[in-house]
All heavy atoms as TSV, in Angstrom:
chain	resi	resn	atom	element	x	y	z
A	1	MET	N	N	-93.964	-29.267	29.769
A	1	MET	CA	C	-92.804	-28.672	29.141
A	1	MET	C	C	-91.761	-28.365	30.215
A	1	MET	O	O	-92.061	-27.802	31.245
A	1	MET	CB	C	-93.206	-27.390	28.422
A	1	MET	CG	C	-92.033	-26.701	27.778
A	1	MET	SD	S	-92.581	-25.299	26.795
A	1	MET	CE	C	-91.819	-24.003	27.694
A	2	ILE	N	N	-90.542	-28.692	29.927
A	2	ILE	CA	C	-89.439	-28.398	30.827
A	2	ILE	C	C	-88.909	-27.012	30.469
A	2	ILE	O	O	-88.602	-26.729	29.318
A	2	ILE	CB	C	-88.335	-29.465	30.712
A	2	ILE	CG1	C	-88.902	-30.816	31.105
A	2	ILE	CG2	C	-87.145	-29.095	31.575
A	2	ILE	CD1	C	-87.941	-31.961	30.848
A	3	LEU	N	N	-88.775	-26.148	31.448
A	3	LEU	CA	C	-88.371	-24.781	31.185
A	3	LEU	C	C	-86.951	-24.662	30.643
A	3	LEU	O	O	-86.625	-23.699	29.964
A	3	LEU	CB	C	-88.511	-23.940	32.455
A	3	LEU	CG	C	-89.945	-23.746	32.944
A	3	LEU	CD1	C	-89.941	-22.947	34.244
A	3	LEU	CD2	C	-90.785	-23.040	31.904
A	4	ASP	N	N	-86.104	-25.636	30.923
A	4	ASP	CA	C	-84.729	-25.576	30.450
A	4	ASP	C	C	-84.599	-25.886	28.968
A	4	ASP	O	O	-83.579	-25.615	28.369
A	4	ASP	CB	C	-83.853	-26.545	31.246
A	4	ASP	CG	C	-83.652	-26.084	32.670
A	4	ASP	OD1	O	-83.853	-24.890	32.940
A	4	ASP	OD2	O	-83.305	-26.921	33.510
A	5	GLU	N	N	-85.638	-26.474	28.387
A	5	GLU	CA	C	-85.586	-26.826	26.975
A	5	GLU	C	C	-85.940	-25.606	26.130
A	5	GLU	O	O	-87.011	-25.044	26.260
A	5	GLU	CB	C	-86.570	-27.954	26.657
A	5	GLU	CG	C	-86.152	-29.291	27.204
A	5	GLU	CD	C	-87.095	-30.388	26.775
A	5	GLU	OE1	O	-87.771	-30.243	25.744
A	5	GLU	OE2	O	-87.164	-31.385	27.493
A	6	ALA	N	N	-85.034	-25.191	25.296
A	6	ALA	CA	C	-85.280	-24.061	24.415
A	6	ALA	C	C	-85.795	-24.574	23.069
A	6	ALA	O	O	-85.360	-25.613	22.584
A	6	ALA	CB	C	-84.003	-23.265	24.223
A	7	ASP	N	N	-86.713	-23.851	22.481
A	7	ASP	CA	C	-87.241	-24.178	21.163
A	7	ASP	C	C	-86.187	-23.792	20.131
A	7	ASP	O	O	-85.796	-22.626	20.051
A	7	ASP	CB	C	-88.533	-23.420	20.933
A	7	ASP	CG	C	-89.197	-23.746	19.613
A	7	ASP	OD1	O	-88.493	-24.127	18.651
A	7	ASP	OD2	O	-90.424	-23.631	19.546
A	8	PRO	N	N	-85.703	-24.737	19.340
A	8	PRO	CA	C	-84.646	-24.427	18.378
A	8	PRO	C	C	-85.077	-23.415	17.328
A	8	PRO	O	O	-84.245	-22.640	16.846
A	8	PRO	CB	C	-84.293	-25.773	17.755
A	8	PRO	CG	C	-85.447	-26.660	18.047
A	8	PRO	CD	C	-86.068	-26.150	19.298
A	9	ILE	N	N	-86.355	-23.367	16.979
A	9	ILE	CA	C	-86.828	-22.393	16.002
A	9	ILE	C	C	-86.779	-20.991	16.597
A	9	ILE	O	O	-86.335	-20.035	15.956
A	9	ILE	CB	C	-88.242	-22.741	15.502
A	9	ILE	CG1	C	-88.249	-24.125	14.830
A	9	ILE	CG2	C	-88.756	-21.673	14.545
A	9	ILE	CD1	C	-87.247	-24.304	13.711
A	10	VAL	N	N	-87.210	-20.864	17.846
A	10	VAL	CA	C	-87.141	-19.564	18.518
A	10	VAL	C	C	-85.690	-19.107	18.615
A	10	VAL	O	O	-85.383	-17.938	18.391
A	10	VAL	CB	C	-87.801	-19.639	19.923
A	10	VAL	CG1	C	-87.561	-18.365	20.710
A	10	VAL	CG2	C	-89.291	-19.913	19.791
A	11	GLU	N	N	-84.797	-20.024	18.926
A	11	GLU	CA	C	-83.378	-19.689	18.997
A	11	GLU	C	C	-82.843	-19.270	17.632
A	11	GLU	O	O	-82.077	-18.315	17.520
A	11	GLU	CB	C	-82.564	-20.873	19.523
A	11	GLU	CG	C	-82.749	-21.119	20.991
A	11	GLU	CD	C	-81.800	-22.186	21.512
A	11	GLU	OE1	O	-80.831	-22.543	20.814
A	11	GLU	OE2	O	-82.038	-22.646	22.632
A	12	ALA	N	N	-83.243	-19.987	16.572
A	12	ALA	CA	C	-82.790	-19.654	15.223
A	12	ALA	C	C	-83.258	-18.259	14.838
A	12	ALA	O	O	-82.487	-17.455	14.295
A	12	ALA	CB	C	-83.287	-20.683	14.216
A	13	VAL	N	N	-84.513	-17.936	15.127
A	13	VAL	CA	C	-85.051	-16.613	14.819
A	13	VAL	C	C	-84.291	-15.545	15.609
A	13	VAL	O	O	-83.893	-14.519	15.055
A	13	VAL	CB	C	-86.566	-16.541	15.115
A	13	VAL	CG1	C	-87.071	-15.106	15.031
A	13	VAL	CG2	C	-87.340	-17.436	14.159
A	14	ALA	N	N	-84.068	-15.795	16.879
A	14	ALA	CA	C	-83.367	-14.826	17.719
A	14	ALA	C	C	-81.950	-14.579	17.219
A	14	ALA	O	O	-81.489	-13.431	17.153
A	14	ALA	CB	C	-83.339	-15.310	19.169
A	15	VAL	N	N	-81.269	-15.644	16.854
A	15	VAL	CA	C	-79.892	-15.493	16.385
A	15	VAL	C	C	-79.857	-14.791	15.036
A	15	VAL	O	O	-79.046	-13.882	14.815
A	15	VAL	CB	C	-79.178	-16.863	16.320
A	15	VAL	CG1	C	-77.849	-16.754	15.613
A	15	VAL	CG2	C	-79.004	-17.413	17.723
A	16	LEU	N	N	-80.736	-15.183	14.126
A	16	LEU	CA	C	-80.761	-14.546	12.809
A	16	LEU	C	C	-81.064	-13.058	12.921
A	16	LEU	O	O	-80.407	-12.233	12.286
A	16	LEU	CB	C	-81.782	-15.230	11.894
A	16	LEU	CG	C	-81.371	-16.610	11.370
A	16	LEU	CD1	C	-82.570	-17.322	10.758
A	16	LEU	CD2	C	-80.244	-16.499	10.363
A	17	THR	N	N	-82.050	-12.699	13.745
A	17	THR	CA	C	-82.386	-11.282	13.890
A	17	THR	C	C	-81.271	-10.511	14.590
A	17	THR	O	O	-81.010	-9.366	14.257
A	17	THR	CB	C	-83.724	-11.089	14.619
A	17	THR	OG1	O	-83.685	-11.726	15.891
A	17	THR	CG2	C	-84.881	-11.627	13.796
A	18	SER	N	N	-80.597	-11.159	15.534
A	18	SER	CA	C	-79.488	-10.475	16.212
A	18	SER	C	C	-78.314	-10.241	15.271
A	18	SER	O	O	-77.493	-9.362	15.513
A	18	SER	CB	C	-79.033	-11.259	17.444
A	18	SER	OG	O	-78.300	-12.406	17.069
A	19	ARG	N	N	-78.257	-11.009	14.193
A	19	ARG	CA	C	-77.193	-10.836	13.201
A	19	ARG	C	C	-77.619	-9.922	12.062
A	19	ARG	O	O	-76.949	-9.825	11.045
A	19	ARG	CB	C	-76.782	-12.193	12.629
A	19	ARG	CG	C	-76.262	-13.179	13.646
A	19	ARG	CD	C	-74.837	-12.837	14.080
A	19	ARG	NE	N	-74.373	-13.669	15.153
A	19	ARG	CZ	C	-73.617	-14.747	15.010
A	19	ARG	NH1	N	-73.228	-15.132	13.821
A	19	ARG	NH2	N	-73.255	-15.444	16.075
A	20	GLY	N	N	-78.793	-9.260	12.217
A	20	GLY	CA	C	-79.216	-8.276	11.230
A	20	GLY	C	C	-80.184	-8.759	10.181
A	20	GLY	O	O	-80.545	-7.995	9.282
A	21	HIS	N	N	-80.621	-10.011	10.253
A	21	HIS	CA	C	-81.576	-10.520	9.284
A	21	HIS	C	C	-82.997	-10.192	9.726
A	21	HIS	O	O	-83.296	-10.144	10.921
A	21	HIS	CB	C	-81.442	-12.040	9.130
A	21	HIS	CG	C	-80.117	-12.460	8.580
A	21	HIS	ND1	N	-79.814	-12.400	7.248
A	21	HIS	CD2	C	-79.009	-12.927	9.204
A	21	HIS	CE1	C	-78.576	-12.827	7.053
A	21	HIS	NE2	N	-78.062	-13.148	8.238
A	22	THR	N	N	-83.869	-9.973	8.762
A	22	THR	CA	C	-85.279	-9.777	9.038
A	22	THR	C	C	-85.966	-11.125	8.892
A	22	THR	O	O	-85.855	-11.773	7.849
A	22	THR	CB	C	-85.905	-8.778	8.045
A	22	THR	OG1	O	-85.205	-7.550	8.142
A	22	THR	CG2	C	-87.376	-8.573	8.325
A	23	VAL	N	N	-86.643	-11.568	9.941
A	23	VAL	CA	C	-87.312	-12.867	9.937
A	23	VAL	C	C	-88.772	-12.644	10.290
A	23	VAL	O	O	-89.082	-12.054	11.323
A	23	VAL	CB	C	-86.672	-13.832	10.961
A	23	VAL	CG1	C	-87.338	-15.197	10.899
A	23	VAL	CG2	C	-85.173	-13.973	10.711
A	24	GLU	N	N	-89.676	-13.100	9.419
A	24	GLU	CA	C	-91.097	-12.929	9.680
A	24	GLU	C	C	-91.842	-14.247	9.456
A	24	GLU	O	O	-91.579	-14.957	8.494
A	24	GLU	CB	C	-91.681	-11.820	8.821
A	24	GLU	CG	C	-91.251	-11.844	7.390
A	24	GLU	CD	C	-91.687	-10.623	6.599
A	24	GLU	OE1	O	-92.767	-10.068	6.853
A	24	GLU	OE2	O	-90.940	-10.247	5.708
A	25	PRO	N	N	-92.772	-14.563	10.351
A	25	PRO	CA	C	-93.547	-15.797	10.220
A	25	PRO	C	C	-94.799	-15.564	9.379
A	25	PRO	O	O	-95.255	-14.419	9.203
A	25	PRO	CB	C	-93.946	-16.104	11.665
A	25	PRO	CG	C	-94.115	-14.746	12.277
A	25	PRO	CD	C	-93.040	-13.902	11.627
A	26	ASP	N	N	-95.378	-16.670	8.897
A	26	ASP	CA	C	-96.701	-16.562	8.292
A	26	ASP	C	C	-97.732	-16.505	9.423
A	26	ASP	O	O	-97.375	-16.488	10.597
A	26	ASP	CB	C	-96.963	-17.711	7.307
A	26	ASP	CG	C	-97.065	-19.087	7.950
A	26	ASP	OD1	O	-97.016	-19.194	9.190
A	26	ASP	OD2	O	-97.180	-20.075	7.201
A	27	ASP	N	N	-99.000	-16.485	9.089
A	27	ASP	CA	C	-100.049	-16.356	10.097
A	27	ASP	C	C	-100.083	-17.510	11.092
A	27	ASP	O	O	-100.518	-17.347	12.224
A	27	ASP	CB	C	-101.416	-16.221	9.432
A	27	ASP	CG	C	-101.560	-14.907	8.687
A	27	ASP	OD1	O	-100.827	-13.942	9.018
A	27	ASP	OD2	O	-102.394	-14.842	7.761
A	28	ASP	N	N	-99.629	-18.689	10.675
A	28	ASP	CA	C	-99.675	-19.879	11.523
A	28	ASP	C	C	-98.330	-20.205	12.179
A	28	ASP	O	O	-98.208	-21.215	12.862
A	28	ASP	CB	C	-100.123	-21.092	10.703
A	28	ASP	CG	C	-101.520	-20.924	10.136
A	28	ASP	OD1	O	-102.377	-20.322	10.831
A	28	ASP	OD2	O	-101.761	-21.367	9.006
A	29	PHE	N	N	-97.319	-19.393	11.926
A	29	PHE	CA	C	-95.963	-19.620	12.440
A	29	PHE	C	C	-95.414	-20.981	11.994
A	29	PHE	O	O	-94.641	-21.608	12.698
A	29	PHE	CB	C	-95.915	-19.508	13.966
A	29	PHE	CG	C	-96.093	-18.103	14.452
A	29	PHE	CD1	C	-97.351	-17.558	14.631
A	29	PHE	CD2	C	-94.985	-17.323	14.713
A	29	PHE	CE1	C	-97.513	-16.247	15.058
A	29	PHE	CE2	C	-95.132	-16.011	15.149
A	29	PHE	CZ	C	-96.407	-15.473	15.318
A	30	GLU	N	N	-95.820	-21.403	10.794
A	30	GLU	CA	C	-95.311	-22.664	10.246
A	30	GLU	C	C	-94.270	-22.415	9.166
A	30	GLU	O	O	-93.438	-23.268	8.902
A	30	GLU	CB	C	-96.466	-23.501	9.690
A	30	GLU	CG	C	-97.379	-24.023	10.786
A	30	GLU	CD	C	-98.438	-24.961	10.263
A	30	GLU	OE1	O	-98.289	-25.449	9.124
A	30	GLU	OE2	O	-99.395	-25.203	10.993
A	31	ASN	N	N	-94.337	-21.269	8.525
A	31	ASN	CA	C	-93.385	-20.905	7.479
A	31	ASN	C	C	-92.788	-19.552	7.825
A	31	ASN	O	O	-93.418	-18.731	8.497
A	31	ASN	CB	C	-94.080	-20.851	6.116
A	31	ASN	CG	C	-94.595	-22.208	5.707
A	31	ASN	OD1	O	-93.821	-23.131	5.500
A	31	ASN	ND2	N	-95.906	-22.347	5.595
A	32	TRP	N	N	-91.573	-19.359	7.351
A	32	TRP	CA	C	-90.811	-18.177	7.732
A	32	TRP	C	C	-90.178	-17.536	6.513
A	32	TRP	O	O	-89.739	-18.229	5.601
A	32	TRP	CB	C	-89.711	-18.570	8.717
A	32	TRP	CG	C	-90.263	-19.187	9.955
A	32	TRP	CD1	C	-90.613	-20.489	10.128
A	32	TRP	CD2	C	-90.582	-18.527	11.166
A	32	TRP	NE1	N	-91.124	-20.683	11.390
A	32	TRP	CE2	C	-91.113	-19.490	12.054
A	32	TRP	CE3	C	-90.455	-17.212	11.606
A	32	TRP	CZ2	C	-91.510	-19.183	13.336
A	32	TRP	CZ3	C	-90.861	-16.907	12.887
A	32	TRP	CH2	C	-91.380	-17.883	13.741
A	33	ARG	N	N	-90.109	-16.218	6.498
A	33	ARG	CA	C	-89.463	-15.487	5.417
A	33	ARG	C	C	-88.266	-14.753	6.003
A	33	ARG	O	O	-88.385	-14.035	6.991
A	33	ARG	CB	C	-90.441	-14.490	4.811
A	33	ARG	CG	C	-89.882	-13.773	3.605
A	33	ARG	CD	C	-90.919	-12.909	2.976
A	33	ARG	NE	N	-91.933	-13.784	2.398
A	33	ARG	CZ	C	-92.949	-13.379	1.673
A	33	ARG	NH1	N	-93.126	-12.106	1.444
A	33	ARG	NH2	N	-93.808	-14.233	1.179
A	34	VAL	N	N	-87.103	-14.944	5.386
A	34	VAL	CA	C	-85.870	-14.301	5.841
A	34	VAL	C	C	-85.445	-13.275	4.806
A	34	VAL	O	O	-85.290	-13.610	3.633
A	34	VAL	CB	C	-84.741	-15.347	6.061
A	34	VAL	CG1	C	-83.453	-14.658	6.475
A	34	VAL	CG2	C	-85.170	-16.382	7.094
A	35	ASP	N	N	-85.300	-12.048	5.250
A	35	ASP	CA	C	-84.869	-10.944	4.392
A	35	ASP	C	C	-85.725	-10.811	3.141
A	35	ASP	O	O	-85.238	-10.505	2.052
A	35	ASP	CB	C	-83.387	-11.098	4.006
A	35	ASP	CG	C	-82.471	-11.032	5.218
A	35	ASP	OD1	O	-82.829	-10.379	6.215
A	35	ASP	OD2	O	-81.391	-11.651	5.163
A	36	GLY	N	N	-87.030	-11.077	3.283
A	36	GLY	CA	C	-87.962	-10.905	2.177
A	36	GLY	C	C	-87.889	-11.973	1.106
A	36	GLY	O	O	-88.510	-11.847	0.052
A	37	GLY	N	N	-87.150	-13.054	1.369
A	37	GLY	CA	C	-86.996	-14.123	0.383
A	37	GLY	C	C	-88.204	-15.049	0.329
A	37	GLY	O	O	-89.286	-14.723	0.821
A	38	ALA	N	N	-87.996	-16.202	-0.251
A	38	ALA	CA	C	-89.057	-17.209	-0.366
A	38	ALA	C	C	-89.424	-17.749	1.011
A	38	ALA	O	O	-88.617	-17.712	1.947
A	38	ALA	CB	C	-88.588	-18.356	-1.268
A	39	TRP	N	N	-90.635	-18.256	1.127
A	39	TRP	CA	C	-91.088	-18.850	2.392
A	39	TRP	C	C	-90.304	-20.119	2.673
A	39	TRP	O	O	-90.063	-20.924	1.777
A	39	TRP	CB	C	-92.575	-19.162	2.344
A	39	TRP	CG	C	-93.425	-17.943	2.408
A	39	TRP	CD1	C	-94.103	-17.363	1.370
A	39	TRP	CD2	C	-93.683	-17.130	3.554
A	39	TRP	NE1	N	-94.760	-16.243	1.808
A	39	TRP	CE2	C	-94.528	-16.076	3.148
A	39	TRP	CE3	C	-93.281	-17.181	4.890
A	39	TRP	CZ2	C	-94.976	-15.091	4.025
A	39	TRP	CZ3	C	-93.733	-16.197	5.766
A	39	TRP	CH2	C	-94.571	-15.176	5.330
A	40	LEU	N	N	-89.897	-20.293	3.915
A	40	LEU	CA	C	-89.158	-21.471	4.376
A	40	LEU	C	C	-89.985	-22.192	5.433
A	40	LEU	O	O	-90.667	-21.550	6.227
A	40	LEU	CB	C	-87.825	-21.057	5.006
A	40	LEU	CG	C	-86.855	-20.255	4.166
A	40	LEU	CD1	C	-85.694	-19.771	5.026
A	40	LEU	CD2	C	-86.358	-21.069	3.005
A	41	THR	N	N	-89.870	-23.506	5.464
A	41	THR	CA	C	-90.469	-24.255	6.566
A	41	THR	C	C	-89.642	-24.005	7.813
A	41	THR	O	O	-88.515	-23.499	7.746
A	41	THR	CB	C	-90.497	-25.765	6.283
A	41	THR	OG1	O	-89.144	-26.243	6.221
A	41	THR	CG2	C	-91.239	-26.089	4.982
A	42	ALA	N	N	-90.170	-24.384	8.953
A	42	ALA	CA	C	-89.430	-24.237	10.206
A	42	ALA	C	C	-88.113	-25.012	10.137
A	42	ALA	O	O	-87.074	-24.540	10.598
A	42	ALA	CB	C	-90.276	-24.695	11.389
A	43	GLY	N	N	-88.154	-26.202	9.560
A	43	GLY	CA	C	-86.942	-27.003	9.415
A	43	GLY	C	C	-85.922	-26.328	8.517
A	43	GLY	O	O	-84.722	-26.345	8.791
A	44	ASP	N	N	-86.403	-25.717	7.436
A	44	ASP	CA	C	-85.500	-24.995	6.535
A	44	ASP	C	C	-84.896	-23.781	7.224
A	44	ASP	O	O	-83.738	-23.436	7.000
A	44	ASP	CB	C	-86.235	-24.559	5.272
A	44	ASP	CG	C	-86.583	-25.717	4.359
A	44	ASP	OD1	O	-85.937	-26.781	4.459
A	44	ASP	OD2	O	-87.506	-25.558	3.539
A	45	LEU	N	N	-85.692	-23.115	8.071
A	45	LEU	CA	C	-85.183	-21.966	8.824
A	45	LEU	C	C	-84.050	-22.395	9.750
A	45	LEU	O	O	-82.999	-21.750	9.812
A	45	LEU	CB	C	-86.307	-21.327	9.635
A	45	LEU	CG	C	-85.905	-20.116	10.466
A	45	LEU	CD1	C	-85.643	-18.915	9.570
A	45	LEU	CD2	C	-86.967	-19.808	11.491
A	46	LEU	N	N	-84.256	-23.490	10.437
A	46	LEU	CA	C	-83.212	-24.012	11.326
A	46	LEU	C	C	-81.973	-24.407	10.521
A	46	LEU	O	O	-80.851	-24.095	10.898
A	46	LEU	CB	C	-83.742	-25.210	12.114
A	46	LEU	CG	C	-82.801	-25.822	13.131
A	46	LEU	CD1	C	-82.343	-24.798	14.149
A	46	LEU	CD2	C	-83.485	-26.989	13.826
A	47	ALA	N	N	-82.181	-25.059	9.390
A	47	ALA	CA	C	-81.060	-25.456	8.532
A	47	ALA	C	C	-80.298	-24.229	8.035
A	47	ALA	O	O	-79.065	-24.232	7.986
A	47	ALA	CB	C	-81.559	-26.293	7.358
A	48	LEU	N	N	-81.017	-23.163	7.685
A	48	LEU	CA	C	-80.367	-21.937	7.240
A	48	LEU	C	C	-79.488	-21.363	8.339
A	48	LEU	O	O	-78.345	-20.989	8.097
A	48	LEU	CB	C	-81.413	-20.899	6.817
A	48	LEU	CG	C	-80.874	-19.532	6.423
A	48	LEU	CD1	C	-79.954	-19.625	5.213
A	48	LEU	CD2	C	-82.015	-18.563	6.177
A	49	ALA	N	N	-80.013	-21.320	9.549
A	49	ALA	CA	C	-79.228	-20.800	10.672
A	49	ALA	C	C	-77.975	-21.640	10.880
A	49	ALA	O	O	-76.889	-21.107	11.108
A	49	ALA	CB	C	-80.069	-20.777	11.943
A	50	ILE	N	N	-78.101	-22.939	10.760
A	50	ILE	CA	C	-76.943	-23.827	10.916
A	50	ILE	C	C	-75.949	-23.608	9.777
A	50	ILE	O	O	-74.747	-23.492	10.003
A	50	ILE	CB	C	-77.393	-25.300	11.003
A	50	ILE	CG1	C	-78.146	-25.524	12.316
A	50	ILE	CG2	C	-76.196	-26.241	10.893
A	50	ILE	CD1	C	-78.871	-26.852	12.380
A	51	CYS	N	N	-76.448	-23.518	8.541
A	51	CYS	CA	C	-75.565	-23.324	7.385
A	51	CYS	C	C	-74.829	-21.998	7.435
A	51	CYS	O	O	-73.712	-21.890	6.942
A	51	CYS	CB	C	-76.363	-23.421	6.091
A	51	CYS	SG	S	-76.873	-25.084	5.676
A	52	LEU	N	N	-75.448	-20.993	8.034
A	52	LEU	CA	C	-74.794	-19.696	8.142
A	52	LEU	C	C	-73.777	-19.659	9.263
A	52	LEU	O	O	-73.216	-18.627	9.561
A	52	LEU	CB	C	-75.847	-18.591	8.336
A	52	LEU	CG	C	-76.734	-18.312	7.140
A	52	LEU	CD1	C	-77.813	-17.286	7.491
A	52	LEU	CD2	C	-75.903	-17.817	5.964
A	53	GLY	N	N	-73.572	-20.822	9.886
A	53	GLY	CA	C	-72.546	-20.904	10.915
A	53	GLY	C	C	-73.004	-20.391	12.251
A	53	GLY	O	O	-72.190	-20.025	13.095
A	54	LEU	N	N	-74.308	-20.369	12.482
A	54	LEU	CA	C	-74.838	-19.853	13.732
A	54	LEU	C	C	-75.002	-20.945	14.770
A	54	LEU	O	O	-75.603	-20.736	15.811
A	54	LEU	CB	C	-76.169	-19.150	13.481
A	54	LEU	CG	C	-76.124	-18.047	12.428
A	54	LEU	CD1	C	-77.505	-17.454	12.240
A	54	LEU	CD2	C	-75.124	-16.981	12.804
A	55	ASN	N	N	-74.465	-22.105	14.507
A	55	ASN	CA	C	-74.557	-23.227	15.438
A	55	ASN	C	C	-73.156	-23.561	15.900
A	55	ASN	O	O	-72.251	-23.708	15.095
A	55	ASN	CB	C	-75.198	-24.431	14.747
A	55	ASN	CG	C	-75.423	-25.571	15.676
A	55	ASN	OD1	O	-74.494	-26.060	16.312
A	55	ASN	ND2	N	-76.641	-26.043	15.762
A	56	ALA	N	N	-73.003	-23.724	17.188
A	56	ALA	CA	C	-71.680	-24.005	17.756
A	56	ALA	C	C	-71.249	-25.458	17.565
A	56	ALA	O	O	-70.184	-25.842	17.996
A	56	ALA	CB	C	-71.651	-23.639	19.233
A	57	GLY	N	N	-72.110	-26.272	16.955
A	57	GLY	CA	C	-71.736	-27.641	16.678
A	57	GLY	C	C	-72.174	-28.630	17.731
A	57	GLY	O	O	-71.984	-29.826	17.582
A	58	ASN	N	N	-72.813	-28.176	18.780
A	58	ASN	CA	C	-73.236	-29.112	19.807
A	58	ASN	C	C	-74.751	-29.258	19.869
A	58	ASN	O	O	-75.287	-29.720	20.854
A	58	ASN	CB	C	-72.695	-28.673	21.189
A	58	ASN	CG	C	-73.208	-27.324	21.615
A	58	ASN	OD1	O	-73.982	-26.700	20.909
A	58	ASN	ND2	N	-72.774	-26.870	22.768
A	59	GLY	N	N	-75.430	-28.853	18.785
A	59	GLY	CA	C	-76.871	-29.015	18.736
A	59	GLY	C	C	-77.641	-27.825	19.259
A	59	GLY	O	O	-78.856	-27.818	19.224
A	60	ARG	N	N	-76.958	-26.803	19.745
A	60	ARG	CA	C	-77.638	-25.615	20.278
A	60	ARG	C	C	-77.153	-24.399	19.512
A	60	ARG	O	O	-75.972	-24.255	19.239
A	60	ARG	CB	C	-77.328	-25.424	21.752
A	60	ARG	CG	C	-77.726	-26.563	22.616
A	60	ARG	CD	C	-78.939	-26.370	23.381
A	60	ARG	NE	N	-79.174	-24.981	23.743
A	60	ARG	CZ	C	-80.023	-24.656	24.653
A	60	ARG	NH1	N	-80.683	-25.569	25.295
A	60	ARG	NH2	N	-80.251	-23.397	24.942
A	61	LEU	N	N	-78.063	-23.523	19.199
A	61	LEU	CA	C	-77.691	-22.255	18.569
A	61	LEU	C	C	-77.159	-21.323	19.634
A	61	LEU	O	O	-77.616	-21.337	20.765
A	61	LEU	CB	C	-78.909	-21.617	17.905
A	61	LEU	CG	C	-79.462	-22.382	16.711
A	61	LEU	CD1	C	-80.750	-21.741	16.245
A	61	LEU	CD2	C	-78.470	-22.409	15.575
A	62	HIS	N	N	-76.199	-20.532	19.293
A	62	HIS	CA	C	-75.626	-19.560	20.241
A	62	HIS	C	C	-75.663	-18.188	19.642
A	62	HIS	O	O	-75.564	-17.978	18.511
A	62	HIS	CB	C	-74.182	-19.922	20.595
A	62	HIS	CG	C	-74.103	-21.200	21.346
A	62	HIS	ND1	N	-74.165	-21.253	22.714
A	62	HIS	CD2	C	-73.985	-22.475	20.931
A	62	HIS	CE1	C	-74.060	-22.511	23.107
A	62	HIS	NE2	N	-73.955	-23.262	22.032
C-alpha cells in the first residue's frame, strides 16, 4: 500500500461527519448508515458524498 493513497470511503466518512452527519458502519464495514437512514453500500456512500457536493470535481473528496 502506498501511504499517499487515501481510501475514498474513509474520506467520504470523514467529510460527511465533519459536515454534521452521523455515519455508522455495519459489523463488517461493508454497509453504512447515514443519519439513521437505510443501509448503503460503500459505493452508495461515496456517491452520496459526491451528490451532496462534497467532491471538488477532481476525484478527491475535500
